[in-house]
N, C-alpha and C positions, 0 to 999 in steps of 0.2 A: 328395905322391898323394893323390886323392879315393876312394872309395869310393860306389856305387850300389847299393843294395840293390832288388829285385828284388821287389815284394811285393804284384802285384797280382791274383795267380790265387786261383782257387775251390775248387783241392785235392780234384776231383772224384773221385779214386781213394779216399780217407780219406773218404769219404759211409761213414754216414751221421753222420758227429761231425764232419768238415768241408763246414760249408754255406756259402749263395753270400751271407748275412748277419753270418758268424763262419769265414772261411776259416780250412786250418790253418796258416798265418804265424800266425797271434792265438791259437792252441792249443797248449795244454801236454801236447803228444802221448801223454808219456812217463807222464805225474804225478808230475815230477820239483821241478814249480814254478816253472820256466822254460817262458815260449812261445819257438817257433823264431824271430821276429823278434826277440824281447830276446836269446834267443841269438848270433843273428848280430851285432849290434849293439855287444854287449858282447867277444865275442872280439876286435874292431876297437879298440879304447877304447887296447893300449897304445901302438899303431900312428899311430892320429890321432888329436887331436878331436873332439871332435862336430861344429863346425861344418864340417868335411870330410867328413861323411857324408852323404846323399841318400837319400830312401825316394822309388819308386815304385809308386804305388798308383793304387787305382781313387778317387773319392770318396767312395763309401761306407766305406772304410774308413779314413780319413784320423783317425777321433776314437779308434779303437781304436789308430790308429799312436801318436796321442799319449799317448793312456794308459798305452802302456808306453814308449814314448821321452823322458824325461820333459826331457832333456838335448839333445833334436835340437832345433834352432831350429825354427820353424815353414816359413819361407821353403824350410827343406832339403826337405819333403813335394811330392813333384810327381806332380799326380795327371794322369790320364787319362779324358779325356771317355768313349771307348767302351775297353776289352782289344783291341789289335789284334797281339799276339803280343810275340816279345820284339827283334823287331827294332826295328819303331816305337817302343817303349819304352825302348830303349838308346839309339835315334837322337834323343830326345825330350832324355832326361838329357844325352846328349852336346851336344846344343847350351846346356841353359842351362850348364855348365861352360866349353866353349869362350868362351861370355859373359863369364864372372867371370875366367876364367883361360884365354889363348891355348894356354900352354904345358899344361894341365893333362893330368895322367894318372891314368886312370880304373879303376879294378877294379869289375869288373859282378858281383853274387855273389846266387845268389838266395838269398832268406828262408827258405828250408825244408831246411838241409842241416844234416849232425851230422858234427861234426869234433872227433874225442877229443884231438887233439893241436893246439891251438891256437899253440903257442907256434912250432910247428913252419909252421903255415900263415903267421905274421905274417913267416918267414923266406922263405916262398920268393913270397909277395908281395912283398916289398922288391927282391927278384932278377927278380921279373919287371916290377918298375920299370924296371928300369934297361935291361932288355931291348926295353921297349917306347918309352923315350926315342930307340930308335936307328931305329925305325919300325915294330917288327913288331906284330904280331898276336899277341898270348901268347893261347893256352890253356893250362890246370894239365888235364893226365893222371893219373888214378887207377891205382897198377897195382894191374892185379888179382889178388883171393887166394883165386878162387872161379871157378868159371862163374855167367855172370852174364846174361842173354836182354834183360835188364830196361831195360839202357844202353844208351847207344848206344857208339862205340867211336873211336879215334883212331890212326892208325896212323903212325908216326915213319919216319925217315928218317935220312941221316945227321947225325952231331953236329954243332953250329955254335961251340958254347961250353961250356966248361963258368965257373962262376962258383960258388964255393966249393966246400959241397957236392950240389950240384947242374947236371944238365945240359941244354943246350938244344937240340932237336931241329930238323929241318925236318921239316912233318907231308905225309906222303906221298897221304892222305885218310880221310874221317871214313866211317861205315858206320854207319847207322839199325841200332834194335836187332835184332841179329840171331838167326837158329833159333840152336836148341839145336848140331847140329853143328858150326856155323860158330864160334861163343860161343868151343866147346871150342877150336876151332885157333887161336884167336887168344889164348886163355889158355898156350896150351901152347908158342906161337912167342915168345912176347915182346918183338914187337916193338906191341901193342898197347895202349892203354891204354884206362880207361875217359873216355869225354866228363865230365865233369865238370859244362859248363855254366858255369864263370868263365875270366872275359876276362881279361884285364889290355891297354888299348893307350892312346896317347893321343887324346883326344874329339876333336884334328881330323883324326888319322890313320884313323879308324872312321866320321868322317864322308867322307871325301874317295871313302872305298870304297864307302860307301851310294850317294853321287853316283856310282860306276860303275857298280853293279848294283839300284839300286831308284831311279828317278830319279824316280818319284813322291812317294815318300817323301822323297825330299829336298827338292824342291819344296815340299811342307808345310813343310818344319823350315829351307828358307831364309827363306820368305814369315815363318815364326816368328819368326826372330831376330832380323829386323829390325825389330819392338815389343816383344822383352822387357824386363818391365820396365816399360811402358808401360798404359796402361786400352783398349787393341786386345790385347793379349795373347790376354784370356780370348774374345773376339770371333772374330779368327784363329783361334785353337785351334779351338773348335767347327763353325766355318766349313771348316777344312779337313780334320779327322781322319777324320770320314765318309769322304773322298774314296782312306783308306790301305788297302790291299792288309796282310790279313791276314798275316804272316810273321814265319818264327821267322830269329832272328841266324846259326843254325850250317847251314841250308840259303840264305837268304836273301844271304850273305854269305861268310862261313869255308868255304862247299866253295867259292870261285871266286876268291874273291881271291891273292893274291900271298904273300911274306913273313909267312905264317901260321907259327908255333913252336908246340911243345908244351912243356913241363917236368914230366918225370914226377916225380911226391911220392906219396908213403906216411906220410898225418896222419892216419888210423883216419876215414875220410872214408864218409859214409853218404847219400846221395838221400832223403830219406824220402819219398819218390814215390806209394808204397801201403801197404797193411798188413802185404804180408811183409815189411817195409824193416824193422818193429822188432825180426825174428829177428837182424838182423846191429848192433842198441841195446843190447838187454837182455838177460839172463840165462835160460837155461831151467832148469827143472826138470829132474827128472832121467829124465823121461821126454818130453822133449824142448820141452814145451809152455811158451810168451813169454805170462804172465800180468801183465794191468793191470787192478785192481779184485778180485773178488770171484767166484772159480770154485772151484766142487771135483768132481772127474773121475772118472771108474772108467775101469780099459782108454783111455782118452784120453790120444795120443803126437801128437809132431812137427806141434800148433796153436799159434793166436793168438788167444786171449781179452783182448778186450779190455770190460768192465763200466764202467760210470759209476754206476752207483748198485747197480741191483739183484744177485743172486748168480745167476751162468751155472750151469748142472750139466750136464756133459756123460756120455753113455756110450756106450762099444765105438765112438768114431770117432779116425781121425786125418788129418794134413796140410790140418784146416779152419783157416777162418778164421771168427770168430765176433765181433759188434761189436753192443755193447747201448747204444741212449740211452733218450730218454725217450718216445721217439715211433717210435725206427724199431727195428731188429732188421736185422741184415746175416748171410749164411752163405754162404761160396763155399770151394772149393774153394781149397788155397795154391797151386796152383800158377796159376790163374786172374785173381789177385788183381788186375792190368793191367785188367783188364776191368771192374773197378765201373765206371770210369768211362763204360763202354757202357750198364751197368744205370742210370746218373744220366740220362744221354740219354733210354733207354726213356722212365724214369719221368716227365721233362721234354714230352716227346712225347704222354703218354696223360695230362696232366693231373696230376699228382701234385705242383701245384706249393706246396703246403704244406711239406710234408716233403723240400724241397729248399735 
């Protein structure tokens, strides 16, 4: 099995710490000395050699990737001319892998996930590999332990098989981030799992599905596959990539494909997708505050405080997110943490480019 780490995003929801030139996957968000990309790579080491791991990212992040992953072969860093979403990124990586190994099984793994039980993670990947060998498109579903509107959900159907202590279920449907009422019903009924965004399949299988559902992307990848490893590779990629439409693998393929299965798993997983996610990762104080850096509060409750250098002080507030960096400060309601992305887009529109 091979792994493809998706590391091209800019991490807008973790602004102002995450920036265009140094996005969240290259940062130590929790200040524990371990950047997210490094952690993702390290948890794979007992399962596969560095030569079997690929990273797909933007050209401007290649240097940062090399600095963190010294044992990763340079040839295993795949660059996109422009970000086009997860479907083109995965298709590009699958094209490289099929060229190397026609029978390759690939695990597609975002670079910004936290997993408290890495051994359990490696166990479920090994099971998923077996299922993918039979031609299934496999996704990992996280058993929800609380109401969460910030994740997508997967509804499981009939159980197809058991492998060890893991069960494999057909997928009935995917649901994008639901409202609170819908999310509560999902958690209570027990058939729904959080969509982890981690997928396992044969490279040839996902490329066949891209051919069915994303023909323009497939045509670009087919042209590229013919010239991989030659001087024409970069020329073809630069010429064809701008024609590729932006699309997620979930909407572009998974919601339309057959033979999609989910393996439910509990492994202490969290998608570090917003500042509110730190509540799931770090211990809170007696007032429910999660603090990284220096903070002194009076009557401050249920808040997330992240200080890079300066002391942050608060009085009489609750349910806030406060993030301090050298040149910017973010203050927002914890309930609206997902909207930081919209704020960053507003900054861009209004010309605050030096702060992005």
